[in-house]
Residue, then its C-alpha position, 0 to 999 in steps of 0.5 A: m500500499n503506497i500511503s502517500r499515493m492514497i493520501a494524494q488521491e483522497l486530498g486531491i494533491r500531487t503524490g510529490q506534495a504528499e511525500a514531501a509532507v510525510k517526510l517533513i512530519d516524520e522528521g519532527n516538523t510541526i504543521p505550522f512550521i511546514a505550512r509557513y516555512r516549507k512551502e517550497a517542498t510541499g507545494s504550498l499546502n496550508d494548515e488545514q490540508l496538512r492536518a488532514l493529511g496528518e490524520r489520514l497518515a495516522y489512520l493508514r499507518g494504523l491500518q498497515e499495522r493491523k494488516e501485519a498483525v492479522l497476517a501474522s495471526v492467520e499465518e501462525q494458525g497455518k491458514l493463510t492462503d495467497a488469496l487471503r493475503e491479497a485481500i487483506e493487503q488490498a483492504i482500504t479500511l479497518v472494517e474490511v480487515e476485520d471482516l476478513y479476519l473474523p473467521y480466524r479471530p480467537k473467539r469466546r466459547t460460542r454455540a458453533g464452538i460448542a458444537r464443533e467440540k461435540g464433533l458436529e462439523p461434518l454434519a454441518g458439512i452435509l447440510l452445506a453440501q446439500n447432496s443427502l437424499r436422507p432426512a436431516l434428522e436421520e443424517a443427525e442420528a449418526f452423530l449421537h454419542e456419549d463422552e466423559n465430559p457431559e457437556l460433549c455428549v449428543r443424545s438426540a438427533e434434534e440436538a445434533l442438527q441444531g449444533a450443526e445449524d449453529i455451525v453453518a450460522e456462524l460460517v455465514s456470519d463470517n463470510a466477509e463478502l456476505r457481510g459486506y453485502i449486508r452492511e452495504v444494503t443496510m447502509n443504503e436502504g436501512t432506516l434509523v428508528s427511534s421511540a420513546k421509552s415509558g415514562a418519557e416526558e411529553g414535549g421533552t427535549y427529545a420529543m420529536y424522536y419519540d416516534y421517528e424514522e429516517a433513511v440512514r444514508k440521509m441522516p445528518g449528523y446533528r440528528i445522529l448526535a441527538v438520538n445518541r444522546g437520547e439513548a444515553e439518557k434512557i429516554l429513547t430506544v434506537k435500532i437500525a431497520a434493514p430490508a431483511d426480506r431482500i437480505l435473507r433472499h440474497l443469502e439464500g440465493r447464494i448458499l442454496r444450490r439450484g437443483a441440489h439433489c437433497h432431502e427437503t428437511i436439509t433445505e429446511s435446516l439450511i434455511r433456518a441456519i441462514h435466517d439465524s445467522y443473519e438475525r442473531l449474528t449478522a444483523p446486530s453486529v452490522s447494526r453496531d458497526i453502522r451505528n459507530e460509523l454514523t456516530e464517528r461521521a457525526q462526530t467528525g462533522a461536529i468537530e469540523v464545525f467546532g474547530k471552524n467556529l473556534k478559528q473564527l472566535l479566536m481570530q477576532p480582531p483585537i480592540a487595541g488602545r482602549t482602557v476597557l472595563g470588564w464587567d462580570p454580572a451577578f445578583r446576590t454576590g454583586c457585579k464584579l468589575a476590573v479596569l484594564d489599561p490598554t496593554g491589559k494591565v489590571l488597574d483597579t477592581a471593585v464589586i457593585y450591586p445594581t441588581a436584585p436583591q440589593m438594587k443599589v442602582e443610584e450608588s452603582l451609577k455614582f461609583l461608575k461615573e467616578w471610575i470612568r472619569r478617573y480611568h478615562i474608560e472608553l469601553i465596557s465589556l459585559g459578560n453574557g452570563t446571569a444578570s447580564r440583561e439587568s446589567e445592560q439596563v444599568i450600562a444603557r442608563l449610565i451611557r445616556e447620562m455620561a453623554a449628557e453630563d460629560a459629553v463622554q462617548l462611552q460604548y459597550v460590547i456584550v462578550s461570551e463568558a464561556g469558560a471564564s469560571v473555568y479559567s478564574a478558578s484555575k491555577l494559572a489565574s491564581e498564579e497570574f492574580p494571586h491577590f484576586d478572588v475568582g470574580q475579580r479574575s473573571a471580570a479581568s478575563i472578560g475585559r481582556r477577551l475584548q482587548d485581545p481575544l486570542a491571548e485571553l482564550v488561549k488560557i482556557d480549554p478549547k472544549a469549554i469555550g462553547v462554540g460547537q454542539y454536542q461536545h460532551d458526547m464526543d471522543q474527548k481526546r480526539l476533540g481535544e486534539a483537533l481543537g488544540g491544532v486549531v488554536e495552534d494554527c491561530v496563534n502561529s498565523v498571528g505570532v506572539d510578542l516574545n517579551t510579553a506573551s504568557a506561558p499559555l500563549l507561548s505553549y501553542i507556538s510551534g516546537i514550544n511545549k508547556t515546559i519550554a514555555g515556562n522556562i521562556v517566561a522564567y528566563r525572561e523574569e530573570n535576565g530581562r527582555f529578549v533582544r534577539r531571537a538567537d537569545l532563545k538558544k540560552v533557554p533550558r531545554l530549548g534546542e536547535k530543532a525547537f528553535e528552528q520550529c518556533a523562531g519565526f513565530l516569535r517577535i521582538h519589538g525594538g530589538a537589536e535585529p529589526l528582521d526579528d520583528t517580522s515573520v521571516h525565519p532566521e534561516s532566511y535572514d541572509a537572503a533577506r538582507q541581500l534582497i534589501a540591498l539589491l532593492t534599495g542599496e541599503k543593508q538593514a531592514a530598519g526605519s521606513l523600509p516598507d516605503r522604500l521597497p517597490e510595489k512588486l518584485p522585479d523579475p522574481k525568477s532572476l532574483s530567486e536564482k541570485l539569492g539561492i532560495g525559492e520563489i515562493t520563499l522569496q515572495d513571502i520574505f518580500s511580503e513581510l518586508k512590505k508589511p512587517s508583522r501584519d496581523p491577519r485578524e485585521e481582515m476579520p469583522a470587528p465586534v459590534l459596539k453598542s450604546s443603547v439596549m433593546d428588548m426581545e419584546d421590541l422585536e417585530p416580524g419584518m424588522e431588519l437588524m445587524g447581528t453577529v454570528r455567535n455559533i453555527v451548527d449544521f442546521g443553521a447559525f445563531v445570531d446575536i442581535g442584542v437582545h440577550q437571546d440569540g436568534l436562529v437563521h435556519i439553513s433554508e433561510m440563509s441564502d437564496r441559493f441552495i446550500r449544504n452547509p451554513m459555513e458556505v455563507v457565514s463564519v463565526g464573528d461575521v456581522v450580518k443583516v438579518r430580518v425577524k421572521s417570528v418571536d416567541p418570548k414564552k419559549k425564547r425563540i427568535a426565527l431570523s432570515m438572511k434572505k432578500q425580500 
């Protein structure tokens, strides 16, 4: 099996690209490093393509290892034929390999195994041969015998015949070709059926699945995950219904020989064995396989959606240069506040009680006005948790009064609190804010989420950020690895300031693990700021390979080497300096270099040959010199800043509003329109053209124009449309 060729065909890339990527991965290079600095070798494969390639590489290598183990096992049994070896070697899925291995896999003591121990295998052979004119029971009488072990005695013809049928049933079930046929027909023509268990709540969460049936091949992932959860919570009974009659006719047609000269009872016995094989052995096994396949497919889709949502959330543009008030709303315990300067440093914290039961609104407003004047607060970052609606009412009044009294143009943004409580109670938060309680830490985190979402959200387990569906039903290891990869790609695409980045942020940089990240921070605290990227080599446990992987993603502002403040990799510094000299006559990447460079590279091919680097690398260096330390987040839509509040009761059908996409699921997108209840744009209302996936139209963080279709305040449901009228 040529793994690189298979991957290339699956991903629609050239075999040479796949081979180069596999080689680089095997050499210990990270995906971000390969995507950014080895484009020449891979033909510019991006991080998503490389991660997909890495996943398939792991699967296919695991498949190859399993094939080798199966071949060794069958050969050890002395049953490996050339045909079986070829079939196993040609298999392209683990399911195919396991089907082929099934007859040879060591089994627990089965009914067929016991019948074999009783010496009934020759009788099973007579049934399958279908060439006896004697009645089946008469043939069976020849196998009656006593034994020292009572369990191995055969005392009646009926018992002997039943044992022979059990052997036939297992042989039929173990036939890889027949099993493959049954699986294919069940997948293509079967239905998934769910029903309510006794005691299920009327109108409950899973009400639509109380009496439900849908074609297996058409069932979308979110419904598969929903019925799985309903089944796990013991509310639903779920099964796969297959076209059993058709399957049994096919099995009979394959096993019963036309024109066979045998007694009719032989045929009847064989038919019973075929039916028993399907109903008792194969159907339940195939149903489990299909349920597992559906679940894995659904999880893959959900993880993909989760990952894309997370990427959009992490890549929201930071609001730089603003003093922010982080506001963690609450009722009884009060609203926790934290003032952060434009760099994210906490200047002050406090607790106010404008919400029930205290309702100290006037006192809170007076305090807030004093703070705004003292610290020149420009923006309020309000968490969307408990008491957020009541806090928003206070903030709206504050904005009106400040505008009237001081002509202050104050604004606010509602940010997701997802994961804030996890962070505020973490060891990391206690180390970062040792003198703060969890409420103060949470308020600081909410403020920083607005100033720099990426830097703050990397401190939280990606699974706790809450931008997916059914994340708790997933394979947690697989989900964690996928989301960790998304965070890694985001952090490396932006790059980090080596002298200010936190250890959690550094730990996502290519080639840096948590230990090395901690060592970098410790080195910085002991020796002062880094002045050159090369100083990283002095950090304990950061060797040459780690330096190669991480250096290009770490920035040093105002250091000794101007190129250290760009994404140009140190391995390309000589080429970059030569390029600068050729284009400007100067030797340093200093001052207003972008203004002195031409708009486009003159004769890239000639320059590439002269500098001894590839054209792709040359173009990347030139682009970075033209726009040093460019932030890809600048291209993303900015958060919607608000100055007034709107209630759900203010909504009317037909009303047009601007909103921010907060979450995307298989069946649509949830949009924040500023009423503390996200509205749903169903996939059928997202575009005038047919779309299969909401992500064809929107991404998390997008600012979109929507029209209110319907409002149900009692159920807290808002239906929105993005279609043109």
